[in-house]
Biopython code that builds the backbone (N, CA, C, O; Angstrom):
import numpy as np
from Bio.PDB.StructureBuilder import StructureBuilder

atoms = [
    (1, "UNK", "N", (96.824, 103.736, 105.518)),
    (1, "UNK", "CA", (97.589, 104.257, 104.422)),
    (1, "UNK", "C", (96.682, 105.158, 103.600)),
    (1, "UNK", "O", (95.522, 104.828, 103.353)),
    (2, "UNK", "N", (97.206, 106.272, 103.187)),
    (2, "UNK", "CA", (96.455, 107.199, 102.343)),
    (2, "UNK", "C", (97.265, 107.486, 101.089)),
    (2, "UNK", "O", (98.465, 107.754, 101.158)),
    (3, "UNK", "N", (96.587, 107.427, 99.931)),
    (3, "UNK", "CA", (97.224, 107.816, 98.681)),
    (3, "UNK", "C", (96.452, 108.990, 98.093)),
    (3, "UNK", "O", (95.225, 109.049, 98.165)),
    (4, "UNK", "N", (97.206, 109.927, 97.505)),
    (4, "UNK", "CA", (96.595, 111.097, 96.866)),
    (4, "UNK", "C", (97.268, 111.295, 95.523)),
    (4, "UNK", "O", (98.491, 111.398, 95.436)),
    (5, "UNK", "N", (96.459, 111.346, 94.479)),
    (5, "UNK", "CA", (96.969, 111.629, 93.144)),
    (5, "UNK", "C", (96.783, 113.103, 92.841)),
    (5, "UNK", "O", (95.842, 113.736, 93.319)),
    (6, "UNK", "N", (97.688, 113.638, 92.046)),
    (6, "UNK", "CA", (97.574, 115.044, 91.666)),
    (6, "UNK", "C", (98.086, 115.224, 90.244)),
    (6, "UNK", "O", (98.879, 114.428, 89.742)),
    (7, "UNK", "N", (97.619, 116.274, 89.622)),
    (7, "UNK", "CA", (98.042, 116.618, 88.266)),
    (7, "UNK", "C", (99.377, 117.351, 88.313)),
    (7, "UNK", "O", (99.745, 117.922, 89.340)),
    (8, "UNK", "N", (100.101, 117.332, 87.193)),
    (8, "UNK", "CA", (101.402, 118.003, 87.134)),
    (8, "UNK", "C", (101.416, 119.183, 86.172)),
    (8, "UNK", "O", (102.341, 119.994, 86.204)),
    (9, "UNK", "N", (100.391, 119.288, 85.309)),
    (9, "UNK", "CA", (100.296, 120.425, 84.395)),
    (9, "UNK", "C", (98.879, 120.494, 83.836)),
    (9, "UNK", "O", (98.149, 119.503, 83.848)),
    (10, "UNK", "N", (98.503, 121.651, 83.354)),
    (10, "UNK", "CA", (97.178, 121.807, 82.744)),
    (10, "UNK", "C", (97.075, 120.982, 81.468)),
    (10, "UNK", "O", (95.992, 120.505, 81.129)),
    (11, "UNK", "N", (98.180, 120.808, 80.757)),
    (11, "UNK", "CA", (98.176, 120.069, 79.501)),
    (11, "UNK", "C", (97.977, 118.561, 79.683)),
    (11, "UNK", "O", (97.493, 117.890, 78.772)),
    (12, "UNK", "N", (98.338, 118.034, 80.830)),
    (12, "UNK", "CA", (98.246, 116.581, 81.046)),
    (12, "UNK", "C", (97.076, 116.178, 81.939)),
    (12, "UNK", "O", (96.966, 115.012, 82.317)),
    (13, "UNK", "N", (96.219, 117.107, 82.275)),
    (13, "UNK", "CA", (95.107, 116.832, 83.182)),
    (13, "UNK", "C", (94.127, 115.821, 82.582)),
    (13, "UNK", "O", (93.788, 115.897, 81.402)),
    (14, "UNK", "N", (93.688, 114.893, 83.396)),
    (14, "UNK", "CA", (92.666, 113.937, 83.002)),
    (14, "UNK", "C", (91.930, 113.465, 84.261)),
    (14, "UNK", "O", (92.358, 113.757, 85.378)),
    (15, "UNK", "N", (90.842, 112.749, 84.082)),
    (15, "UNK", "CA", (90.052, 112.253, 85.205)),
    (15, "UNK", "C", (90.717, 110.993, 85.738)),
    (15, "UNK", "O", (90.728, 109.969, 85.054)),
    (16, "UNK", "N", (91.279, 111.048, 86.958)),
    (16, "UNK", "CA", (92.076, 109.959, 87.513)),
    (16, "UNK", "C", (91.293, 109.105, 88.496)),
    (16, "UNK", "O", (90.369, 109.565, 89.167)),
    (17, "UNK", "N", (91.699, 107.842, 88.556)),
    (17, "UNK", "CA", (91.188, 106.916, 89.548)),
    (17, "UNK", "C", (92.345, 106.126, 90.116)),
    (17, "UNK", "O", (93.393, 106.033, 89.478)),
    (18, "UNK", "N", (92.185, 105.554, 91.301)),
    (18, "UNK", "CA", (93.258, 104.783, 91.921)),
    (18, "UNK", "C", (92.687, 103.756, 92.881)),
    (18, "UNK", "O", (91.605, 103.936, 93.439)),
    (19, "UNK", "N", (93.436, 102.676, 93.061)),
    (19, "UNK", "CA", (93.087, 101.683, 94.077)),
    (19, "UNK", "C", (94.343, 100.924, 94.466)),
    (19, "UNK", "O", (95.328, 100.915, 93.727)),
    (20, "UNK", "N", (94.303, 100.291, 95.627)),
    (20, "UNK", "CA", (95.390, 99.437, 96.095)),
    (20, "UNK", "C", (94.921, 98.001, 96.000)),
    (20, "UNK", "O", (93.821, 97.661, 96.435)),
    (21, "UNK", "N", (95.778, 97.155, 95.419)),
    (21, "UNK", "CA", (95.453, 95.748, 95.208)),
    (21, "UNK", "C", (96.439, 94.864, 95.965)),
    (21, "UNK", "O", (97.572, 95.262, 96.236)),
    (22, "UNK", "N", (95.992, 93.670, 96.296)),
    (22, "UNK", "CA", (96.860, 92.696, 96.960)),
    (22, "UNK", "C", (97.645, 91.864, 95.950)),
    (22, "UNK", "O", (98.471, 91.036, 96.333)),
    (23, "UNK", "N", (97.387, 92.084, 94.653)),
    (23, "UNK", "CA", (98.090, 91.344, 93.605)),
    (23, "UNK", "C", (98.218, 92.235, 92.369)),
    (23, "UNK", "O", (97.846, 93.408, 92.394)),
    (24, "UNK", "N", (98.739, 91.671, 91.311)),
    (24, "UNK", "CA", (98.863, 92.415, 90.060)),
    (24, "UNK", "C", (97.550, 92.434, 89.283)),
    (24, "UNK", "O", (97.519, 92.872, 88.133)),
    (25, "UNK", "N", (96.481, 91.970, 89.890)),
    (25, "UNK", "CA", (95.156, 91.965, 89.274)),
    (25, "UNK", "C", (94.331, 93.114, 89.849)),
    (25, "UNK", "O", (94.149, 93.205, 91.063)),
    (26, "UNK", "N", (93.840, 93.974, 88.990)),
    (26, "UNK", "CA", (93.022, 95.095, 89.452)),
    (26, "UNK", "C", (91.774, 94.604, 90.182)),
    (26, "UNK", "O", (91.253, 95.306, 91.049)),
    (27, "UNK", "N", (91.291, 93.418, 89.845)),
    (27, "UNK", "CA", (90.114, 92.853, 90.501)),
    (27, "UNK", "C", (90.332, 92.551, 91.973)),
    (27, "UNK", "O", (89.367, 92.321, 92.701)),
    (28, "UNK", "N", (91.586, 92.546, 92.428)),
    (28, "UNK", "CA", (91.892, 92.286, 93.838)),
    (28, "UNK", "C", (92.047, 93.569, 94.648)),
    (28, "UNK", "O", (92.613, 93.543, 95.741)),
    (29, "UNK", "N", (91.554, 94.686, 94.129)),
    (29, "UNK", "CA", (91.661, 95.955, 94.857)),
    (29, "UNK", "C", (90.918, 95.866, 96.189)),
    (29, "UNK", "O", (89.834, 95.291, 96.288)),
    (30, "UNK", "N", (91.529, 96.443, 97.182)),
    (30, "UNK", "CA", (90.963, 96.488, 98.530)),
    (30, "UNK", "C", (89.930, 97.600, 98.589)),
    (30, "UNK", "O", (90.110, 98.646, 97.964)),
    (31, "UNK", "N", (88.861, 97.390, 99.323)),
    (31, "UNK", "CA", (87.859, 98.440, 99.495)),
    (31, "UNK", "C", (88.456, 99.570, 100.333)),
    (31, "UNK", "O", (88.986, 99.345, 101.421)),
    (32, "UNK", "N", (88.360, 100.763, 99.813)),
    (32, "UNK", "CA", (88.901, 101.929, 100.518)),
    (32, "UNK", "C", (88.047, 102.245, 101.741)),
    (32, "UNK", "O", (86.821, 102.147, 101.699)),
    (33, "UNK", "N", (88.718, 102.627, 102.836)),
    (33, "UNK", "CA", (88.028, 103.052, 104.048)),
    (33, "UNK", "C", (87.318, 104.376, 103.809)),
    (33, "UNK", "O", (86.225, 104.612, 104.324)),
    (34, "UNK", "N", (87.951, 105.230, 103.027)),
    (34, "UNK", "CA", (87.324, 106.502, 102.663)),
    (34, "UNK", "C", (87.775, 106.894, 101.268)),
    (34, "UNK", "O", (88.907, 106.631, 100.861)),
    (35, "UNK", "N", (86.857, 107.534, 100.541)),
    (35, "UNK", "CA", (87.124, 108.024, 99.193)),
    (35, "UNK", "C", (86.668, 109.465, 99.129)),
    (35, "UNK", "O", (85.566, 109.804, 99.560)),
    (36, "UNK", "N", (87.514, 110.294, 98.594)),
    (36, "UNK", "CA", (87.136, 111.684, 98.398)),
    (36, "UNK", "C", (87.882, 112.205, 97.181)),
    (36, "UNK", "O", (88.793, 111.554, 96.670)),
    (37, "UNK", "N", (87.495, 113.359, 96.733)),
    (37, "UNK", "CA", (88.200, 114.052, 95.652)),
    (37, "UNK", "C", (88.469, 115.471, 96.127)),
    (37, "UNK", "O", (87.624, 116.101, 96.763)),
    (38, "UNK", "N", (89.651, 115.959, 95.809)),
    (38, "UNK", "CA", (90.061, 117.297, 96.214)),
    (38, "UNK", "C", (90.493, 118.075, 94.972)),
    (38, "UNK", "O", (90.708, 117.497, 93.907)),
    (39, "UNK", "N", (90.614, 119.368, 95.122)),
    (39, "UNK", "CA", (91.050, 120.215, 94.020)),
    (39, "UNK", "C", (92.458, 119.825, 93.593)),
    (39, "UNK", "O", (93.359, 119.712, 94.424)),
    (40, "UNK", "N", (92.641, 119.622, 92.304)),
    (40, "UNK", "CA", (93.955, 119.288, 91.750)),
    (40, "UNK", "C", (94.808, 120.557, 91.649)),
    (40, "UNK", "O", (94.288, 121.672, 91.658)),
    (41, "UNK", "N", (96.113, 120.367, 91.555)),
    (41, "UNK", "CA", (97.013, 121.509, 91.392)),
    (41, "UNK", "C", (96.805, 122.217, 90.060)),
    (41, "UNK", "O", (96.950, 123.436, 89.972)),
    (42, "UNK", "N", (96.458, 121.440, 89.005)),
    (42, "UNK", "CA", (96.229, 122.003, 87.677)),
    (42, "UNK", "C", (94.943, 121.431, 87.124)),
    (42, "UNK", "O", (94.533, 120.329, 87.491)),
    (43, "UNK", "N", (94.309, 122.178, 86.244)),
    (43, "UNK", "CA", (93.112, 121.683, 85.575)),
    (43, "UNK", "C", (91.848, 122.369, 86.040)),
    (43, "UNK", "O", (91.868, 123.192, 86.956)),
    (44, "UNK", "N", (90.766, 122.025, 85.407)),
    (44, "UNK", "CA", (89.462, 122.598, 85.687)),
    (44, "UNK", "C", (88.864, 121.937, 86.930)),
    (44, "UNK", "O", (88.564, 120.744, 86.889)),
    (45, "UNK", "N", (88.680, 122.671, 88.038)),
    (45, "UNK", "CA", (88.181, 122.065, 89.276)),
    (45, "UNK", "C", (86.737, 121.563, 89.181)),
    (45, "UNK", "O", (86.306, 120.778, 90.025)),
    (46, "UNK", "N", (85.986, 122.000, 88.174)),
    (46, "UNK", "CA", (84.616, 121.517, 88.016)),
    (46, "UNK", "C", (84.624, 120.143, 87.345)),
    (46, "UNK", "O", (83.862, 119.258, 87.736)),
    (47, "UNK", "N", (85.477, 119.962, 86.341)),
    (47, "UNK", "CA", (85.539, 118.698, 85.611)),
    (47, "UNK", "C", (86.474, 117.685, 86.247)),
    (47, "UNK", "O", (86.186, 116.488, 86.239)),
    (48, "UNK", "N", (87.592, 118.148, 86.800)),
    (48, "UNK", "CA", (88.620, 117.246, 87.296)),
    (48, "UNK", "C", (88.929, 117.536, 88.751)),
    (48, "UNK", "O", (89.349, 118.638, 89.105)),
    (49, "UNK", "N", (88.717, 116.540, 89.581)),
    (49, "UNK", "CA", (89.133, 116.622, 90.979)),
    (49, "UNK", "C", (89.984, 115.393, 91.228)),
    (49, "UNK", "O", (89.737, 114.334, 90.653)),
    (50, "UNK", "N", (90.971, 115.527, 92.070)),
    (50, "UNK", "CA", (91.952, 114.456, 92.264)),
    (50, "UNK", "C", (91.545, 113.510, 93.397)),
    (50, "UNK", "O", (91.057, 113.952, 94.437)),
    (51, "UNK", "N", (91.751, 112.199, 93.188)),
    (51, "UNK", "CA", (91.322, 111.216, 94.182)),
    (51, "UNK", "C", (92.248, 111.128, 95.391)),
    (51, "UNK", "O", (93.470, 111.222, 95.277)),
    (52, "UNK", "N", (91.627, 110.947, 96.544)),
    (52, "UNK", "CA", (92.321, 110.648, 97.793)),
    (52, "UNK", "C", (91.637, 109.404, 98.349)),
    (52, "UNK", "O", (90.419, 109.386, 98.527)),
    (53, "UNK", "N", (92.424, 108.365, 98.621)),
    (53, "UNK", "CA", (91.880, 107.101, 99.106)),
    (53, "UNK", "C", (92.621, 106.695, 100.375)),
    (53, "UNK", "O", (93.847, 106.783, 100.438)),
    (54, "UNK", "N", (91.874, 106.250, 101.387)),
    (54, "UNK", "CA", (92.475, 105.757, 102.626)),
    (54, "UNK", "C", (92.136, 104.284, 102.795)),
    (54, "UNK", "O", (91.021, 103.849, 102.509)),
    (55, "UNK", "N", (93.116, 103.529, 103.263)),
    (55, "UNK", "CA", (92.976, 102.084, 103.420)),
    (55, "UNK", "C", (93.508, 101.645, 104.778)),
    (55, "UNK", "O", (94.399, 102.278, 105.343)),
    (56, "UNK", "N", (92.953, 100.560, 105.288)),
    (56, "UNK", "CA", (93.517, 99.879, 106.448)),
    (56, "UNK", "C", (94.088, 98.572, 105.910)),
    (56, "UNK", "O", (93.348, 97.707, 105.444)),
    (57, "UNK", "N", (95.406, 98.437, 105.977)),
    (57, "UNK", "CA", (96.073, 97.245, 105.458)),
    (57, "UNK", "C", (96.319, 96.266, 106.605)),
    (57, "UNK", "O", (96.458, 96.681, 107.756)),
    (58, "UNK", "N", (96.373, 94.979, 106.300)),
    (58, "UNK", "CA", (96.633, 93.985, 107.341)),
    (58, "UNK", "C", (97.954, 94.254, 108.059)),
    (58, "UNK", "O", (98.905, 94.747, 107.453)),
    (59, "UNK", "N", (98.011, 93.930, 109.345)),
    (59, "UNK", "CA", (99.209, 94.191, 110.139)),
    (59, "UNK", "C", (100.389, 93.317, 109.749)),
    (59, "UNK", "O", (101.529, 93.657, 110.063)),
    (60, "UNK", "N", (100.144, 92.193, 109.068)),
    (60, "UNK", "CA", (101.244, 91.300, 108.719)),
    (60, "UNK", "C", (102.039, 91.781, 107.505)),
    (60, "UNK", "O", (102.994, 91.120, 107.099)),
    (61, "UNK", "N", (101.670, 92.899, 106.930)),
    (61, "UNK", "CA", (102.415, 93.485, 105.827)),
    (61, "UNK", "C", (102.233, 92.728, 104.521)),
    (61, "UNK", "O", (101.224, 92.053, 104.319)),
    (62, "UNK", "N", (103.199, 92.843, 103.652)),
    (62, "UNK", "CA", (103.121, 92.201, 102.350)),
    (62, "UNK", "C", (103.385, 93.198, 101.252)),
    (62, "UNK", "O", (103.735, 94.350, 101.509)),
    (63, "UNK", "N", (103.215, 92.749, 100.026)),
    (63, "UNK", "CA", (103.398, 93.604, 98.867)),
    (63, "UNK", "C", (102.028, 94.005, 98.340)),
    (63, "UNK", "O", (101.121, 93.179, 98.229)),
    (64, "UNK", "N", (101.894, 95.286, 98.016)),
    (64, "UNK", "CA", (100.647, 95.810, 97.483)),
    (64, "UNK", "C", (100.948, 96.569, 96.200)),
    (64, "UNK", "O", (102.076, 97.007, 95.972)),
    (65, "UNK", "N", (99.934, 96.717, 95.372)),
    (65, "UNK", "CA", (100.067, 97.379, 94.083)),
    (65, "UNK", "C", (99.067, 98.526, 94.012)),
    (65, "UNK", "O", (97.903, 98.361, 94.375)),
    (66, "UNK", "N", (99.514, 99.674, 93.550)),
    (66, "UNK", "CA", (98.637, 100.820, 93.366)),
    (66, "UNK", "C", (98.336, 100.918, 91.876)),
    (66, "UNK", "O", (99.240, 101.074, 91.056)),
    (67, "UNK", "N", (97.057, 100.826, 91.541)),
    (67, "UNK", "CA", (96.621, 100.980, 90.157)),
    (67, "UNK", "C", (96.141, 102.409, 89.965)),
    (67, "UNK", "O", (95.320, 102.903, 90.737)),
    (68, "UNK", "N", (96.649, 103.063, 88.947)),
    (68, "UNK", "CA", (96.223, 104.408, 88.583)),
    (68, "UNK", "C", (95.616, 104.309, 87.187)),
    (68, "UNK", "O", (96.237, 103.781, 86.264)),
    (69, "UNK", "N", (94.414, 104.815, 87.045)),
    (69, "UNK", "CA", (93.747, 104.779, 85.750)),
    (69, "UNK", "C", (93.108, 106.126, 85.491)),
    (69, "UNK", "O", (93.138, 107.013, 86.344)),
    (70, "UNK", "N", (92.533, 106.277, 84.315)),
    (70, "UNK", "CA", (91.921, 107.555, 84.031)),
    (70, "UNK", "C", (91.133, 107.564, 82.748)),
    (70, "UNK", "O", (91.111, 106.601, 81.983)),
    (71, "UNK", "N", (90.492, 108.684, 82.546)),
    (71, "UNK", "CA", (89.650, 108.897, 81.389)),
    (71, "UNK", "C", (90.060, 110.215, 80.747)),
    (71, "UNK", "O", (90.128, 111.243, 81.420)),
    (72, "UNK", "N", (90.330, 110.185, 79.461)),
    (72, "UNK", "CA", (90.688, 111.393, 78.724)),
    (72, "UNK", "C", (89.476, 111.882, 77.955)),
    (72, "UNK", "O", (88.762, 111.084, 77.347)),
    (73, "UNK", "N", (89.242, 113.157, 77.975)),
    (73, "UNK", "CA", (88.165, 113.726, 77.172)),
    (73, "UNK", "C", (88.628, 113.925, 75.737)),
    (73, "UNK", "O", (87.907, 113.592, 74.797)),
    (74, "UNK", "N", (89.812, 114.461, 75.570)),
    (74, "UNK", "CA", (90.422, 114.652, 74.249)),
    (74, "UNK", "C", (91.882, 114.219, 74.350)),
    (74, "UNK", "O", (92.615, 114.754, 75.181)),
    (75, "UNK", "N", (92.324, 113.272, 73.533)),
    (75, "UNK", "CA", (93.731, 112.848, 73.605)),
    (75, "UNK", "C", (94.690, 113.993, 73.293)),
    (75, "UNK", "O", (94.489, 114.751, 72.344)),
    (76, "UNK", "N", (95.716, 114.099, 74.095)),
    (76, "UNK", "CA", (96.767, 115.083, 73.893)),
    (76, "UNK", "C", (98.097, 114.395, 74.155)),
    (76, "UNK", "O", (98.131, 113.399, 74.878)),
    (77, "UNK", "N", (99.182, 114.886, 73.599)),
    (77, "UNK", "CA", (100.487, 114.223, 73.770)),
    (77, "UNK", "C", (100.932, 114.101, 75.225)),
    (77, "UNK", "O", (101.689, 113.192, 75.565)),
    (78, "UNK", "N", (100.480, 114.991, 76.070)),
    (78, "UNK", "CA", (100.939, 115.004, 77.456)),
    (78, "UNK", "C", (99.975, 114.318, 78.423)),
    (78, "UNK", "O", (100.162, 114.423, 79.635)),
    (79, "UNK", "N", (98.953, 113.621, 77.929)),
    (79, "UNK", "CA", (97.989, 112.972, 78.818)),
    (79, "UNK", "C", (98.653, 111.938, 79.718)),
    (79, "UNK", "O", (99.653, 111.318, 79.359)),
    (80, "UNK", "N", (98.070, 111.776, 80.883)),
    (80, "UNK", "CA", (98.447, 110.672, 81.747)),
    (80, "UNK", "C", (99.558, 110.925, 82.735)),
    (80, "UNK", "O", (100.011, 109.981, 83.384)),
    (81, "UNK", "N", (100.010, 112.123, 82.879)),
    (81, "UNK", "CA", (101.064, 112.392, 83.856)),
    (81, "UNK", "C", (100.436, 112.751, 85.193)),
    (81, "UNK", "O", (99.439, 113.470, 85.252)),
    (82, "UNK", "N", (101.026, 112.247, 86.253)),
    (82, "UNK", "CA", (100.503, 112.495, 87.588)),
    (82, "UNK", "C", (101.627, 112.344, 88.607)),
    (82, "UNK", "O", (102.712, 111.855, 88.295)),
    (83, "UNK", "N", (101.345, 112.766, 89.808)),
    (83, "UNK", "CA", (102.224, 112.537, 90.944)),
    (83, "UNK", "C", (101.372, 111.857, 92.013)),
    (83, "UNK", "O", (100.186, 112.154, 92.154)),
    (84, "UNK", "N", (101.981, 110.951, 92.757)),
    (84, "UNK", "CA", (101.258, 110.261, 93.821)),
    (84, "UNK", "C", (101.985, 110.501, 95.136)),
    (84, "UNK", "O", (103.207, 110.380, 95.219)),
    (85, "UNK", "N", (101.214, 110.843, 96.156)),
    (85, "UNK", "CA", (101.749, 111.020, 97.506)),
    (85, "UNK", "C", (101.131, 109.944, 98.382)),
    (85, "UNK", "O", (99.929, 109.686, 98.310)),
    (86, "UNK", "N", (101.954, 109.319, 99.207)),
    (86, "UNK", "CA", (101.478, 108.257, 100.071)),
    (86, "UNK", "C", (101.931, 108.533, 101.499)),
    (86, "UNK", "O", (103.087, 108.886, 101.735)),
    (87, "UNK", "N", (101.027, 108.371, 102.437)),
    (87, "UNK", "CA", (101.369, 108.449, 103.850)),
    (87, "UNK", "C", (100.890, 107.174, 104.521)),
    (87, "UNK", "O", (99.813, 106.662, 104.215)),
    (88, "UNK", "N", (101.695, 106.674, 105.430)),
    (88, "UNK", "CA", (101.345, 105.444, 106.129)),
    (88, "UNK", "C", (101.846, 105.515, 107.566)),
    (88, "UNK", "O", (102.914, 106.065, 107.835)),
    (89, "UNK", "N", (101.074, 104.959, 108.478)),
    (89, "UNK", "CA", (101.455, 104.889, 109.900)),
    (89, "UNK", "C", (101.176, 103.484, 110.379)),
    (89, "UNK", "O", (100.003, 103.134, 110.503)),
    (90, "UNK", "N", (102.149, 102.661, 110.653)),
    (90, "UNK", "CA", (103.574, 102.988, 110.581)),
    (90, "UNK", "C", (104.030, 103.106, 109.134)),
    (90, "UNK", "O", (103.279, 102.800, 108.208)),
    (91, "UNK", "N", (105.250, 103.547, 108.953)),
    (91, "UNK", "CA", (105.792, 103.764, 107.622)),
    (91, "UNK", "C", (105.861, 102.493, 106.795)),
    (91, "UNK", "O", (105.717, 101.386, 107.316)),
    (92, "UNK", "N", (106.082, 102.666, 105.514)),
    (92, "UNK", "CA", (106.181, 101.532, 104.596)),
    (92, "UNK", "C", (107.521, 101.578, 103.890)),
    (92, "UNK", "O", (108.276, 102.541, 104.019)),
    (93, "UNK", "N", (107.803, 100.532, 103.149)),
    (93, "UNK", "CA", (109.016, 100.488, 102.343)),
    (93, "UNK", "C", (108.875, 101.387, 101.139)),
    (93, "UNK", "O", (107.852, 102.052, 100.972)),
    (94, "UNK", "N", (109.891, 101.416, 100.298)),
    (94, "UNK", "CA", (109.870, 102.295, 99.127)),
    (94, "UNK", "C", (108.856, 101.844, 98.081)),
    (94, "UNK", "O", (108.507, 100.667, 97.996)),
    (95, "UNK", "N", (108.393, 102.806, 97.291)),
    (95, "UNK", "CA", (107.521, 102.504, 96.160)),
    (95, "UNK", "C", (108.388, 102.205, 94.947)),
    (95, "UNK", "O", (109.462, 102.784, 94.782)),
    (96, "UNK", "N", (107.918, 101.301, 94.103)),
    (96, "UNK", "CA", (108.625, 100.990, 92.869)),
    (96, "UNK", "C", (107.636, 100.912, 91.722)),
    (96, "UNK", "O", (106.504, 100.469, 91.911)),
    (97, "UNK", "N", (108.045, 101.335, 90.540)),
    (97, "UNK", "CA", (107.176, 101.290, 89.366)),
    (97, "UNK", "C", (107.261, 99.904, 88.746)),
    (97, "UNK", "O", (108.324, 99.491, 88.283)),
    (98, "UNK", "N", (106.153, 99.190, 88.736)),
    (98, "UNK", "CA", (106.089, 97.839, 88.177)),
    (98, "UNK", "C", (105.846, 97.877, 86.670)),
    (98, "UNK", "O", (106.492, 97.142, 85.922)),
    (99, "UNK", "N", (104.913, 98.733, 86.213)),
    (99, "UNK", "CA", (104.578, 98.848, 84.798)),
    (99, "UNK", "C", (104.019, 100.244, 84.551)),
    (99, "UNK", "O", (103.509, 100.892, 85.465)),
    (100, "UNK", "N", (104.120, 100.698, 83.309)),
    (100, "UNK", "CA", (103.699, 102.049, 82.967)),
    (100, "UNK", "C", (102.944, 102.014, 81.640)),
    (100, "UNK", "O", (103.298, 101.262, 80.731)),
    (101, "UNK", "N", (101.912, 102.828, 81.542)),
    (101, "UNK", "CA", (101.133, 102.975, 80.309)),
    (101, "UNK", "C", (100.610, 101.651, 79.777)),
    (101, "UNK", "O", (100.817, 101.305, 78.614)),
    (102, "UNK", "N", (99.934, 100.923, 80.642)),
    (102, "UNK", "CA", (99.344, 99.644, 80.256)),
    (102, "UNK", "C", (97.941, 99.914, 79.745)),
    (102, "UNK", "O", (97.167, 100.613, 80.399)),
    (103, "UNK", "N", (97.601, 99.366, 78.581)),
    (103, "UNK", "CA", (96.255, 99.516, 78.032)),
    (103, "UNK", "C", (95.270, 98.744, 78.902)),
    (103, "UNK", "O", (95.620, 97.723, 79.493)),
    (104, "UNK", "N", (94.042, 99.237, 78.977)),
    (104, "UNK", "CA", (93.029, 98.625, 79.850)),
    (104, "UNK", "C", (92.859, 97.145, 79.575)),
    (104, "UNK", "O", (92.696, 96.363, 80.511)),
    (105, "UNK", "N", (92.892, 96.742, 78.316)),
    (105, "UNK", "CA", (92.679, 95.334, 77.991)),
    (105, "UNK", "C", (93.875, 94.457, 78.346)),
    (105, "UNK", "O", (93.786, 93.232, 78.264)),
    (106, "UNK", "N", (94.997, 95.068, 78.741)),
    (106, "UNK", "CA", (96.170, 94.292, 79.175)),
    (106, "UNK", "C", (96.155, 94.027, 80.667)),
    (106, "UNK", "O", (96.921, 93.192, 81.149)),
    (107, "UNK", "N", (95.292, 94.726, 81.421)),
    (107, "UNK", "CA", (95.232, 94.552, 82.864)),
    (107, "UNK", "C", (94.512, 93.243, 83.175)),
    (107, "UNK", "O", (93.440, 92.963, 82.638)),
    (108, "UNK", "N", (95.110, 92.469, 84.032)),
    (108, "UNK", "CA", (94.509, 91.172, 84.392)),
    (108, "UNK", "C", (93.401, 91.344, 85.391)),
    (108, "UNK", "O", (92.785, 90.362, 85.805)),
]
sb = StructureBuilder()
sb.init_structure("model")
sb.init_model(0)
sb.init_chain("A")
sb.init_seg("    ")
for serial, (resi, resn, name, xyz) in enumerate(atoms, 1):
    if name == "N":
        sb.init_residue(resn, " ", resi, " ")
    sb.init_atom(name, np.array(xyz, "f"), 0.0, 1.0, " ", f" {name:<3s}", serial, name[0])
structure = sb.get_structure()
């Protein structure tokens, strides 16, 4: 499975991070098979590059959680917007939003 995050506008650009977890706890994130950063659609390519992470998930399936986090240099009203693309072979079920805009200290 591969996930790629991307920016949606120059105004909302921030330094993004992502991981896949086996539970709702960020501490249960699976080690990525590969990690890279690519040029984002919007933003400064020197300061901000978008994460691409590849994982090998167990064959027995299950529910997984994608954590998206980031760092803002200067707060702006449009911070934190992104798009995520996921590819998997074989395919996976639909993605669903579990929670949005959770403060770091609220993450278990």
